[in-house]
mmCIF file of the N, C-alpha and C atoms, coordinates in Angstrom:
data_MODEL
# 
_entry.id   MODEL 
# 
loop_
_atom_site.group_PDB 
_atom_site.id 
_atom_site.type_symbol 
_atom_site.label_atom_id 
_atom_site.label_alt_id 
_atom_site.label_comp_id 
_atom_site.label_asym_id 
_atom_site.label_entity_id 
_atom_site.label_seq_id 
_atom_site.pdbx_PDB_ins_code 
_atom_site.Cartn_x 
_atom_site.Cartn_y 
_atom_site.Cartn_z 
_atom_site.occupancy 
_atom_site.B_iso_or_equiv 
_atom_site.pdbx_formal_charge 
_atom_site.auth_seq_id 
_atom_site.auth_comp_id 
_atom_site.auth_asym_id 
_atom_site.auth_atom_id 
_atom_site.pdbx_PDB_model_num 
ATOM 1   N N  . UNK A 1 1  ? -16.359 -60.263 -138.746 1.00 0.00 ? 1  UNK A N  1 
ATOM 2   C CA . UNK A 1 1  ? -16.679 -61.213 -137.803 1.00 0.00 ? 1  UNK A CA 1 
ATOM 3   C C  . UNK A 1 1  ? -15.594 -61.104 -136.699 1.00 0.00 ? 1  UNK A C  1 
ATOM 4   N N  . UNK A 1 2  ? -15.819 -61.169 -135.446 1.00 0.00 ? 2  UNK A N  1 
ATOM 5   C CA . UNK A 1 2  ? -14.802 -61.325 -134.483 1.00 0.00 ? 2  UNK A CA 1 
ATOM 6   C C  . UNK A 1 2  ? -14.811 -62.630 -133.866 1.00 0.00 ? 2  UNK A C  1 
ATOM 7   N N  . UNK A 1 3  ? -13.613 -63.312 -133.688 1.00 0.00 ? 3  UNK A N  1 
ATOM 8   C CA . UNK A 1 3  ? -13.396 -64.503 -133.195 1.00 0.00 ? 3  UNK A CA 1 
ATOM 9   C C  . UNK A 1 3  ? -12.872 -64.439 -131.659 1.00 0.00 ? 3  UNK A C  1 
ATOM 10  N N  . UNK A 1 4  ? -13.570 -65.091 -130.723 1.00 0.00 ? 4  UNK A N  1 
ATOM 11  C CA . UNK A 1 4  ? -12.958 -65.106 -129.382 1.00 0.00 ? 4  UNK A CA 1 
ATOM 12  C C  . UNK A 1 4  ? -12.827 -66.569 -128.998 1.00 0.00 ? 4  UNK A C  1 
ATOM 13  N N  . UNK A 1 5  ? -11.644 -66.753 -128.582 1.00 0.00 ? 5  UNK A N  1 
ATOM 14  C CA . UNK A 1 5  ? -11.256 -68.186 -128.176 1.00 0.00 ? 5  UNK A CA 1 
ATOM 15  C C  . UNK A 1 5  ? -10.996 -68.090 -126.585 1.00 0.00 ? 5  UNK A C  1 
ATOM 16  N N  . UNK A 1 6  ? -11.526 -69.023 -125.971 1.00 0.00 ? 6  UNK A N  1 
ATOM 17  C CA . UNK A 1 6  ? -11.257 -69.040 -124.574 1.00 0.00 ? 6  UNK A CA 1 
ATOM 18  C C  . UNK A 1 6  ? -11.058 -70.618 -124.065 1.00 0.00 ? 6  UNK A C  1 
ATOM 19  N N  . UNK A 1 7  ? -10.289 -70.782 -122.988 1.00 0.00 ? 7  UNK A N  1 
ATOM 20  C CA . UNK A 1 7  ? -10.070 -72.013 -122.419 1.00 0.00 ? 7  UNK A CA 1 
ATOM 21  C C  . UNK A 1 7  ? -11.185 -72.279 -121.234 1.00 0.00 ? 7  UNK A C  1 
ATOM 22  N N  . UNK A 1 8  ? -11.647 -73.489 -121.083 1.00 0.00 ? 8  UNK A N  1 
ATOM 23  C CA . UNK A 1 8  ? -12.358 -73.892 -120.000 1.00 0.00 ? 8  UNK A CA 1 
ATOM 24  C C  . UNK A 1 8  ? -11.589 -73.808 -118.670 1.00 0.00 ? 8  UNK A C  1 
ATOM 25  N N  . UNK A 1 9  ? -12.211 -73.741 -117.621 1.00 0.00 ? 9  UNK A N  1 
ATOM 26  C CA . UNK A 1 9  ? -11.677 -73.822 -116.289 1.00 0.00 ? 9  UNK A CA 1 
ATOM 27  C C  . UNK A 1 9  ? -10.659 -74.862 -116.197 1.00 0.00 ? 9  UNK A C  1 
ATOM 28  N N  . UNK A 1 10 ? -9.480  -74.417 -115.737 1.00 0.00 ? 10 UNK A N  1 
ATOM 29  C CA . UNK A 1 10 ? -8.420  -75.478 -115.591 1.00 0.00 ? 10 UNK A CA 1 
ATOM 30  C C  . UNK A 1 10 ? -7.820  -76.024 -116.731 1.00 0.00 ? 10 UNK A C  1 
ATOM 31  N N  . UNK A 1 11 ? -8.137  -75.582 -117.873 1.00 0.00 ? 11 UNK A N  1 
ATOM 32  C CA . UNK A 1 11 ? -7.711  -76.164 -119.165 1.00 0.00 ? 11 UNK A CA 1 
ATOM 33  C C  . UNK A 1 11 ? -6.730  -74.983 -119.807 1.00 0.00 ? 11 UNK A C  1 
ATOM 34  N N  . UNK A 1 12 ? -5.868  -75.578 -120.776 1.00 0.00 ? 12 UNK A N  1 
ATOM 35  C CA . UNK A 1 12 ? -4.885  -74.610 -121.460 1.00 0.00 ? 12 UNK A CA 1 
ATOM 36  C C  . UNK A 1 12 ? -4.284  -73.689 -120.542 1.00 0.00 ? 12 UNK A C  1 
ATOM 37  N N  . UNK A 1 13 ? -4.529  -72.279 -120.879 1.00 0.00 ? 13 UNK A N  1 
ATOM 38  C CA . UNK A 1 13 ? -3.817  -71.218 -120.144 1.00 0.00 ? 13 UNK A CA 1 
ATOM 39  C C  . UNK A 1 13 ? -4.643  -70.662 -119.035 1.00 0.00 ? 13 UNK A C  1 
ATOM 40  N N  . UNK A 1 14 ? -5.943  -71.198 -118.829 1.00 0.00 ? 14 UNK A N  1 
ATOM 41  C CA . UNK A 1 14 ? -6.641  -70.747 -117.595 1.00 0.00 ? 14 UNK A CA 1 
ATOM 42  C C  . UNK A 1 14 ? -6.078  -71.000 -116.314 1.00 0.00 ? 14 UNK A C  1 
ATOM 43  N N  . UNK A 1 15 ? -6.329  -70.331 -115.346 1.00 0.00 ? 15 UNK A N  1 
ATOM 44  C CA . UNK A 1 15 ? -5.949  -70.515 -114.014 1.00 0.00 ? 15 UNK A CA 1 
ATOM 45  C C  . UNK A 1 15 ? -6.436  -71.714 -113.514 1.00 0.00 ? 15 UNK A C  1 
ATOM 46  N N  . UNK A 1 16 ? -5.764  -72.397 -112.627 1.00 0.00 ? 16 UNK A N  1 
ATOM 47  C CA . UNK A 1 16 ? -6.215  -73.619 -111.877 1.00 0.00 ? 16 UNK A CA 1 
ATOM 48  C C  . UNK A 1 16 ? -6.955  -73.121 -110.716 1.00 0.00 ? 16 UNK A C  1 
ATOM 49  N N  . UNK A 1 17 ? -7.938  -74.030 -110.379 1.00 0.00 ? 17 UNK A N  1 
ATOM 50  C CA . UNK A 1 17 ? -8.832  -73.673 -109.144 1.00 0.00 ? 17 UNK A CA 1 
ATOM 51  C C  . UNK A 1 17 ? -9.396  -74.906 -108.508 1.00 0.00 ? 17 UNK A C  1 
ATOM 52  N N  . UNK A 1 18 ? -10.536 -74.801 -107.902 1.00 0.00 ? 18 UNK A N  1 
ATOM 53  C CA . UNK A 1 18 ? -11.232 -75.893 -107.386 1.00 0.00 ? 18 UNK A CA 1 
ATOM 54  C C  . UNK A 1 18 ? -11.687 -76.889 -108.307 1.00 0.00 ? 18 UNK A C  1 
ATOM 55  N N  . UNK A 1 19 ? -11.154 -78.073 -108.453 1.00 0.00 ? 19 UNK A N  1 
ATOM 56  C CA . UNK A 1 19 ? -11.624 -78.992 -109.523 1.00 0.00 ? 19 UNK A CA 1 
ATOM 57  C C  . UNK A 1 19 ? -13.131 -79.490 -109.316 1.00 0.00 ? 19 UNK A C  1 
ATOM 58  N N  . UNK A 1 20 ? -13.688 -79.303 -108.140 1.00 0.00 ? 20 UNK A N  1 
ATOM 59  C CA . UNK A 1 20 ? -15.112 -79.451 -107.968 1.00 0.00 ? 20 UNK A CA 1 
ATOM 60  C C  . UNK A 1 20 ? -15.967 -78.596 -108.769 1.00 0.00 ? 20 UNK A C  1 
ATOM 61  N N  . UNK A 1 21 ? -15.342 -77.417 -109.271 1.00 0.00 ? 21 UNK A N  1 
ATOM 62  C CA . UNK A 1 21 ? -16.148 -76.413 -109.989 1.00 0.00 ? 21 UNK A CA 1 
ATOM 63  C C  . UNK A 1 21 ? -15.796 -76.673 -111.584 1.00 0.00 ? 21 UNK A C  1 
ATOM 64  N N  . UNK A 1 22 ? -15.147 -77.611 -111.898 1.00 0.00 ? 22 UNK A N  1 
ATOM 65  C CA . UNK A 1 22 ? -14.876 -77.969 -113.346 1.00 0.00 ? 22 UNK A CA 1 
ATOM 66  C C  . UNK A 1 22 ? -16.172 -78.713 -113.874 1.00 0.00 ? 22 UNK A C  1 
ATOM 67  N N  . UNK A 1 23 ? -17.219 -78.106 -113.989 1.00 0.00 ? 23 UNK A N  1 
ATOM 68  C CA . UNK A 1 23 ? -18.555 -78.698 -114.346 1.00 0.00 ? 23 UNK A CA 1 
ATOM 69  C C  . UNK A 1 23 ? -18.998 -78.124 -115.727 1.00 0.00 ? 23 UNK A C  1 
ATOM 70  N N  . UNK A 1 24 ? -19.915 -78.916 -116.290 1.00 0.00 ? 24 UNK A N  1 
ATOM 71  C CA . UNK A 1 24 ? -20.552 -78.316 -117.527 1.00 0.00 ? 24 UNK A CA 1 
ATOM 72  C C  . UNK A 1 24 ? -21.360 -77.088 -117.109 1.00 0.00 ? 24 UNK A C  1 
ATOM 73  N N  . UNK A 1 25 ? -22.174 -77.133 -116.086 1.00 0.00 ? 25 UNK A N  1 
ATOM 74  C CA . UNK A 1 25 ? -22.953 -75.851 -115.766 1.00 0.00 ? 25 UNK A CA 1 
ATOM 75  C C  . UNK A 1 25 ? -22.042 -74.728 -115.482 1.00 0.00 ? 25 UNK A C  1 
ATOM 76  N N  . UNK A 1 26 ? -20.801 -74.861 -114.802 1.00 0.00 ? 26 UNK A N  1 
ATOM 77  C CA . UNK A 1 26 ? -20.007 -73.793 -114.615 1.00 0.00 ? 26 UNK A CA 1 
ATOM 78  C C  . UNK A 1 26 ? -19.352 -73.282 -115.762 1.00 0.00 ? 26 UNK A C  1 
ATOM 79  N N  . UNK A 1 27 ? -19.033 -74.237 -116.811 1.00 0.00 ? 27 UNK A N  1 
ATOM 80  C CA . UNK A 1 27 ? -18.539 -73.701 -118.053 1.00 0.00 ? 27 UNK A CA 1 
ATOM 81  C C  . UNK A 1 27 ? -19.534 -73.034 -118.797 1.00 0.00 ? 27 UNK A C  1 
ATOM 82  N N  . UNK A 1 28 ? -20.652 -73.427 -118.814 1.00 0.00 ? 28 UNK A N  1 
ATOM 83  C CA . UNK A 1 28 ? -21.856 -72.663 -119.500 1.00 0.00 ? 28 UNK A CA 1 
ATOM 84  C C  . UNK A 1 28 ? -21.938 -71.286 -119.002 1.00 0.00 ? 28 UNK A C  1 
ATOM 85  N N  . UNK A 1 29 ? -21.894 -71.025 -117.549 1.00 0.00 ? 29 UNK A N  1 
ATOM 86  C CA . UNK A 1 29 ? -22.183 -69.939 -116.986 1.00 0.00 ? 29 UNK A CA 1 
ATOM 87  C C  . UNK A 1 29 ? -20.949 -68.903 -117.264 1.00 0.00 ? 29 UNK A C  1 
ATOM 88  N N  . UNK A 1 30 ? -19.719 -69.634 -117.451 1.00 0.00 ? 30 UNK A N  1 
ATOM 89  C CA . UNK A 1 30 ? -18.509 -68.835 -117.700 1.00 0.00 ? 30 UNK A CA 1 
ATOM 90  C C  . UNK A 1 30 ? -18.549 -68.299 -118.985 1.00 0.00 ? 30 UNK A C  1 
ATOM 91  N N  . UNK A 1 31 ? -19.148 -69.004 -120.027 1.00 0.00 ? 31 UNK A N  1 
ATOM 92  C CA . UNK A 1 31 ? -19.331 -68.525 -121.416 1.00 0.00 ? 31 UNK A CA 1 
ATOM 93  C C  . UNK A 1 31 ? -20.277 -67.464 -121.498 1.00 0.00 ? 31 UNK A C  1 
ATOM 94  N N  . UNK A 1 32 ? -21.399 -67.599 -120.660 1.00 0.00 ? 32 UNK A N  1 
ATOM 95  C CA . UNK A 1 32 ? -22.426 -66.535 -120.772 1.00 0.00 ? 32 UNK A CA 1 
ATOM 96  C C  . UNK A 1 32 ? -21.726 -65.104 -120.094 1.00 0.00 ? 32 UNK A C  1 
ATOM 97  N N  . UNK A 1 33 ? -21.077 -65.347 -119.031 1.00 0.00 ? 33 UNK A N  1 
ATOM 98  C CA . UNK A 1 33 ? -20.435 -64.306 -118.341 1.00 0.00 ? 33 UNK A CA 1 
ATOM 99  C C  . UNK A 1 33 ? -19.419 -63.485 -119.203 1.00 0.00 ? 33 UNK A C  1 
ATOM 100 N N  . UNK A 1 34 ? -18.685 -64.308 -120.036 1.00 0.00 ? 34 UNK A N  1 
ATOM 101 C CA . UNK A 1 34 ? -17.787 -63.846 -121.061 1.00 0.00 ? 34 UNK A CA 1 
ATOM 102 C C  . UNK A 1 34 ? -18.507 -63.055 -122.130 1.00 0.00 ? 34 UNK A C  1 
ATOM 103 N N  . UNK A 1 35 ? -19.551 -63.522 -122.662 1.00 0.00 ? 35 UNK A N  1 
ATOM 104 C CA . UNK A 1 35 ? -20.313 -62.900 -123.566 1.00 0.00 ? 35 UNK A CA 1 
ATOM 105 C C  . UNK A 1 35 ? -20.871 -61.553 -123.150 1.00 0.00 ? 35 UNK A C  1 
ATOM 106 N N  . UNK A 1 36 ? -21.345 -61.626 -121.904 1.00 0.00 ? 36 UNK A N  1 
ATOM 107 C CA . UNK A 1 36 ? -21.888 -60.328 -121.327 1.00 0.00 ? 36 UNK A CA 1 
ATOM 108 C C  . UNK A 1 36 ? -20.739 -59.341 -121.099 1.00 0.00 ? 36 UNK A C  1 
ATOM 109 N N  . UNK A 1 37 ? -19.542 -59.727 -120.576 1.00 0.00 ? 37 UNK A N  1 
ATOM 110 C CA . UNK A 1 37 ? -18.579 -58.938 -120.241 1.00 0.00 ? 37 UNK A CA 1 
ATOM 111 C C  . UNK A 1 37 ? -17.892 -58.335 -121.501 1.00 0.00 ? 37 UNK A C  1 
ATOM 112 N N  . UNK A 1 38 ? -18.002 -58.901 -122.636 1.00 0.00 ? 38 UNK A N  1 
ATOM 113 C CA . UNK A 1 38 ? -17.633 -58.334 -123.868 1.00 0.00 ? 38 UNK A CA 1 
ATOM 114 C C  . UNK A 1 38 ? -18.554 -57.530 -124.537 1.00 0.00 ? 38 UNK A C  1 
ATOM 115 N N  . UNK A 1 39 ? -19.880 -57.516 -123.995 1.00 0.00 ? 39 UNK A N  1 
ATOM 116 C CA . UNK A 1 39 ? -20.905 -56.666 -124.612 1.00 0.00 ? 39 UNK A CA 1 
ATOM 117 C C  . UNK A 1 39 ? -21.450 -57.094 -125.761 1.00 0.00 ? 39 UNK A C  1 
ATOM 118 N N  . UNK A 1 40 ? -21.479 -58.471 -126.081 1.00 0.00 ? 40 UNK A N  1 
ATOM 119 C CA . UNK A 1 40 ? -21.857 -59.057 -127.318 1.00 0.00 ? 40 UNK A CA 1 
ATOM 120 C C  . UNK A 1 40 ? -23.327 -59.296 -127.307 1.00 0.00 ? 40 UNK A C  1 
ATOM 121 N N  . UNK A 1 41 ? -23.951 -59.156 -128.469 1.00 0.00 ? 41 UNK A N  1 
ATOM 122 C CA . UNK A 1 41 ? -25.418 -59.544 -128.632 1.00 0.00 ? 41 UNK A CA 1 
ATOM 123 C C  . UNK A 1 41 ? -25.322 -61.013 -128.967 1.00 0.00 ? 41 UNK A C  1 
ATOM 124 N N  . UNK A 1 42 ? -26.267 -61.396 -129.748 1.00 0.00 ? 42 UNK A N  1 
ATOM 125 C CA . UNK A 1 42 ? -26.342 -62.940 -130.188 1.00 0.00 ? 42 UNK A CA 1 
ATOM 126 C C  . UNK A 1 42 ? -24.940 -63.325 -130.886 1.00 0.00 ? 42 UNK A C  1 
ATOM 127 N N  . UNK A 1 43 ? -24.558 -64.589 -130.643 1.00 0.00 ? 43 UNK A N  1 
ATOM 128 C CA . UNK A 1 43 ? -23.215 -64.976 -131.070 1.00 0.00 ? 43 UNK A CA 1 
ATOM 129 C C  . UNK A 1 43 ? -23.440 -66.450 -131.860 1.00 0.00 ? 43 UNK A C  1 
ATOM 130 N N  . UNK A 1 44 ? -22.416 -66.631 -132.622 1.00 0.00 ? 44 UNK A N  1 
ATOM 131 C CA . UNK A 1 44 ? -22.337 -67.970 -133.226 1.00 0.00 ? 44 UNK A CA 1 
ATOM 132 C C  . UNK A 1 44 ? -21.198 -68.766 -132.426 1.00 0.00 ? 44 UNK A C  1 
ATOM 133 N N  . UNK A 1 45 ? -21.529 -69.899 -131.940 1.00 0.00 ? 45 UNK A N  1 
ATOM 134 C CA . UNK A 1 45 ? -20.550 -70.696 -131.103 1.00 0.00 ? 45 UNK A CA 1 
ATOM 135 C C  . UNK A 1 45 ? -20.134 -71.897 -131.896 1.00 0.00 ? 45 UNK A C  1 
ATOM 136 N N  . UNK A 1 46 ? -18.865 -72.127 -131.859 1.00 0.00 ? 46 UNK A N  1 
ATOM 137 C CA . UNK A 1 46 ? -18.313 -73.294 -132.460 1.00 0.00 ? 46 UNK A CA 1 
ATOM 138 C C  . UNK A 1 46 ? -17.375 -74.090 -131.398 1.00 0.00 ? 46 UNK A C  1 
ATOM 139 N N  . UNK A 1 47 ? -17.636 -75.298 -131.215 1.00 0.00 ? 47 UNK A N  1 
ATOM 140 C CA . UNK A 1 47 ? -16.857 -76.016 -130.361 1.00 0.00 ? 47 UNK A CA 1 
ATOM 141 C C  . UNK A 1 47 ? -16.658 -77.456 -130.754 1.00 0.00 ? 47 UNK A C  1 
ATOM 142 N N  . UNK A 1 48 ? -15.596 -78.109 -130.373 1.00 0.00 ? 48 UNK A N  1 
ATOM 143 C CA . UNK A 1 48 ? -15.406 -79.456 -130.803 1.00 0.00 ? 48 UNK A CA 1 
ATOM 144 C C  . UNK A 1 48 ? -15.204 -80.299 -129.317 1.00 0.00 ? 48 UNK A C  1 
ATOM 145 N N  . UNK A 1 49 ? -15.460 -81.509 -129.565 1.00 0.00 ? 49 UNK A N  1 
ATOM 146 C CA . UNK A 1 49 ? -15.304 -82.375 -128.311 1.00 0.00 ? 49 UNK A CA 1 
ATOM 147 C C  . UNK A 1 49 ? -16.097 -81.862 -127.277 1.00 0.00 ? 49 UNK A C  1 
ATOM 148 N N  . UNK A 1 50 ? -15.464 -81.587 -125.852 1.00 0.00 ? 50 UNK A N  1 
ATOM 149 C CA . UNK A 1 50 ? -16.155 -81.128 -124.840 1.00 0.00 ? 50 UNK A CA 1 
ATOM 150 C C  . UNK A 1 50 ? -16.711 -79.724 -125.138 1.00 0.00 ? 50 UNK A C  1 
ATOM 151 N N  . UNK A 1 51 ? -15.925 -78.878 -125.903 1.00 0.00 ? 51 UNK A N  1 
ATOM 152 C CA . UNK A 1 51 ? -16.273 -77.524 -126.168 1.00 0.00 ? 51 UNK A CA 1 
ATOM 153 C C  . UNK A 1 51 ? -17.643 -77.510 -126.909 1.00 0.00 ? 51 UNK A C  1 
ATOM 154 N N  . UNK A 1 52 ? -17.898 -78.533 -127.782 1.00 0.00 ? 52 UNK A N  1 
ATOM 155 C CA . UNK A 1 52 ? -19.198 -78.595 -128.370 1.00 0.00 ? 52 UNK A CA 1 
ATOM 156 C C  . UNK A 1 52 ? -20.278 -78.880 -127.513 1.00 0.00 ? 52 UNK A C  1 
ATOM 157 N N  . UNK A 1 53 ? -20.022 -79.677 -126.509 1.00 0.00 ? 53 UNK A N  1 
ATOM 158 C CA . UNK A 1 53 ? -21.067 -79.856 -125.470 1.00 0.00 ? 53 UNK A CA 1 
ATOM 159 C C  . UNK A 1 53 ? -21.331 -78.766 -124.669 1.00 0.00 ? 53 UNK A C  1 
ATOM 160 N N  . UNK A 1 54 ? -20.359 -77.844 -124.396 1.00 0.00 ? 54 UNK A N  1 
ATOM 161 C CA . UNK A 1 54 ? -20.602 -76.631 -123.679 1.00 0.00 ? 54 UNK A CA 1 
ATOM 162 C C  . UNK A 1 54 ? -21.319 -75.605 -124.521 1.00 0.00 ? 54 UNK A C  1 
ATOM 163 N N  . UNK A 1 55 ? -21.034 -75.707 -125.803 1.00 0.00 ? 55 UNK A N  1 
ATOM 164 C CA . UNK A 1 55 ? -21.596 -74.691 -126.801 1.00 0.00 ? 55 UNK A CA 1 
ATOM 165 C C  . UNK A 1 55 ? -23.113 -75.077 -126.831 1.00 0.00 ? 55 UNK A C  1 
ATOM 166 N N  . UNK A 1 56 ? -23.396 -76.347 -127.011 1.00 0.00 ? 56 UNK A N  1 
ATOM 167 C CA . UNK A 1 56 ? -24.841 -76.885 -127.061 1.00 0.00 ? 56 UNK A CA 1 
ATOM 168 C C  . UNK A 1 56 ? -25.521 -76.541 -125.798 1.00 0.00 ? 56 UNK A C  1 
ATOM 169 N N  . UNK A 1 57 ? -24.948 -76.743 -124.735 1.00 0.00 ? 57 UNK A N  1 
ATOM 170 C CA . UNK A 1 57 ? -25.693 -76.555 -123.393 1.00 0.00 ? 57 UNK A CA 1 
ATOM 171 C C  . UNK A 1 57 ? -25.906 -75.072 -123.141 1.00 0.00 ? 57 UNK A C  1 
ATOM 172 N N  . UNK A 1 58 ? -25.056 -74.085 -123.723 1.00 0.00 ? 58 UNK A N  1 
ATOM 173 C CA . UNK A 1 58 ? -25.091 -72.771 -123.541 1.00 0.00 ? 58 UNK A CA 1 
ATOM 174 C C  . UNK A 1 58 ? -26.322 -72.350 -124.408 1.00 0.00 ? 58 UNK A C  1 
ATOM 175 N N  . UNK A 1 59 ? -26.338 -72.838 -125.648 1.00 0.00 ? 59 UNK A N  1 
ATOM 176 C CA . UNK A 1 59 ? -27.488 -72.474 -126.640 1.00 0.00 ? 59 UNK A CA 1 
ATOM 177 C C  . UNK A 1 59 ? -28.781 -72.939 -125.993 1.00 0.00 ? 59 UNK A C  1 
ATOM 178 N N  . UNK A 1 60 ? -28.874 -74.086 -125.322 1.00 0.00 ? 60 UNK A N  1 
ATOM 179 C CA . UNK A 1 60 ? -30.148 -74.619 -124.924 1.00 0.00 ? 60 UNK A CA 1 
ATOM 180 C C  . UNK A 1 60 ? -30.433 -73.709 -123.689 1.00 0.00 ? 60 UNK A C  1 
ATOM 181 N N  . UNK A 1 61 ? -29.637 -73.402 -122.921 1.00 0.00 ? 61 UNK A N  1 
ATOM 182 C CA . UNK A 1 61 ? -29.881 -72.506 -121.688 1.00 0.00 ? 61 UNK A CA 1 
ATOM 183 C C  . UNK A 1 61 ? -30.179 -71.015 -121.968 1.00 0.00 ? 61 UNK A C  1 
ATOM 184 N N  . UNK A 1 62 ? -29.514 -70.578 -123.061 1.00 0.00 ? 62 UNK A N  1 
ATOM 185 C CA . UNK A 1 62 ? -29.646 -69.095 -123.428 1.00 0.00 ? 62 UNK A CA 1 
ATOM 186 C C  . UNK A 1 62 ? -30.075 -68.937 -124.836 1.00 0.00 ? 62 UNK A C  1 
ATOM 187 N N  . UNK A 1 63 ? -31.155 -69.538 -125.339 1.00 0.00 ? 63 UNK A N  1 
ATOM 188 C CA . UNK A 1 63 ? -31.454 -69.527 -126.865 1.00 0.00 ? 63 UNK A CA 1 
ATOM 189 C C  . UNK A 1 63 ? -31.493 -68.155 -127.530 1.00 0.00 ? 63 UNK A C  1 
ATOM 190 N N  . UNK A 1 64 ? -32.048 -67.117 -126.767 1.00 0.00 ? 64 UNK A N  1 
ATOM 191 C CA . UNK A 1 64 ? -31.862 -65.742 -127.485 1.00 0.00 ? 64 UNK A CA 1 
ATOM 192 C C  . UNK A 1 64 ? -30.644 -65.140 -127.680 1.00 0.00 ? 64 UNK A C  1 
ATOM 193 N N  . UNK A 1 65 ? -29.566 -65.786 -127.180 1.00 0.00 ? 65 UNK A N  1 
ATOM 194 C CA . UNK A 1 65 ? -28.309 -65.223 -127.260 1.00 0.00 ? 65 UNK A CA 1 
ATOM 195 C C  . UNK A 1 65 ? -27.514 -65.825 -128.517 1.00 0.00 ? 65 UNK A C  1 
ATOM 196 N N  . UNK A 1 66 ? -28.132 -66.575 -129.318 1.00 0.00 ? 66 UNK A N  1 
ATOM 197 C CA . UNK A 1 66 ? -27.523 -67.265 -130.266 1.00 0.00 ? 66 UNK A CA 1 
ATOM 198 C C  . UNK A 1 66 ? -28.211 -66.965 -131.721 1.00 0.00 ? 66 UNK A C  1 
ATOM 199 N N  . UNK A 1 67 ? -27.323 -66.887 -132.743 1.00 0.00 ? 67 UNK A N  1 
ATOM 200 C CA . UNK A 1 67 ? -27.744 -66.877 -134.011 1.00 0.00 ? 67 UNK A CA 1 
ATOM 201 C C  . UNK A 1 67 ? -27.854 -68.392 -134.372 1.00 0.00 ? 67 UNK A C  1 
ATOM 202 N N  . UNK A 1 68 ? -28.881 -68.974 -134.974 1.00 0.00 ? 68 UNK A N  1 
ATOM 203 C CA . UNK A 1 68 ? -29.006 -70.279 -135.387 1.00 0.00 ? 68 UNK A CA 1 
ATOM 204 C C  . UNK A 1 68 ? -28.135 -70.528 -136.493 1.00 0.00 ? 68 UNK A C  1 
ATOM 205 N N  . UNK A 1 69 ? -27.185 -71.476 -136.367 1.00 0.00 ? 69 UNK A N  1 
ATOM 206 C CA . UNK A 1 69 ? -26.274 -71.817 -137.541 1.00 0.00 ? 69 UNK A CA 1 
ATOM 207 C C  . UNK A 1 69 ? -25.803 -73.280 -137.286 1.00 0.00 ? 69 UNK A C  1 
ATOM 208 N N  . UNK A 1 70 ? -25.770 -73.966 -138.245 1.00 0.00 ? 70 UNK A N  1 
ATOM 209 C CA . UNK A 1 70 ? -25.439 -75.373 -138.075 1.00 0.00 ? 70 UNK A CA 1 
ATOM 210 C C  . UNK A 1 70 ? -24.388 -75.790 -139.282 1.00 0.00 ? 70 UNK A C  1 
ATOM 211 N N  . UNK A 1 71 ? -23.331 -76.536 -138.902 1.00 0.00 ? 71 UNK A N  1 
ATOM 212 C CA . UNK A 1 71 ? -22.359 -76.943 -139.884 1.00 0.00 ? 71 UNK A CA 1 
ATOM 213 C C  . UNK A 1 71 ? -22.096 -78.518 -139.724 1.00 0.00 ? 71 UNK A C  1 
ATOM 214 N N  . UNK A 1 72 ? -22.477 -79.279 -140.426 1.00 0.00 ? 72 UNK A N  1 
ATOM 215 C CA . UNK A 1 72 ? -22.288 -80.731 -140.393 1.00 0.00 ? 72 UNK A CA 1 
ATOM 216 C C  . UNK A 1 72 ? -21.198 -81.163 -141.222 1.00 0.00 ? 72 UNK A C  1 
# 
């Protein structure tokens, strides 16, 4: 299994930019663009706190791009 960790816009080591674009929709699209850029098929996404919201929104928007997996 390959693990890819990334920061959301304006967080951690990511570049700073227009704060008006720090939205859930933009983060979901960033996540999908990264998945495509890396040439990955279906993924398992793990997120905590806001990252969990991004992961769930991404899975809801792009369901065929996910392996179904849940850990509670």
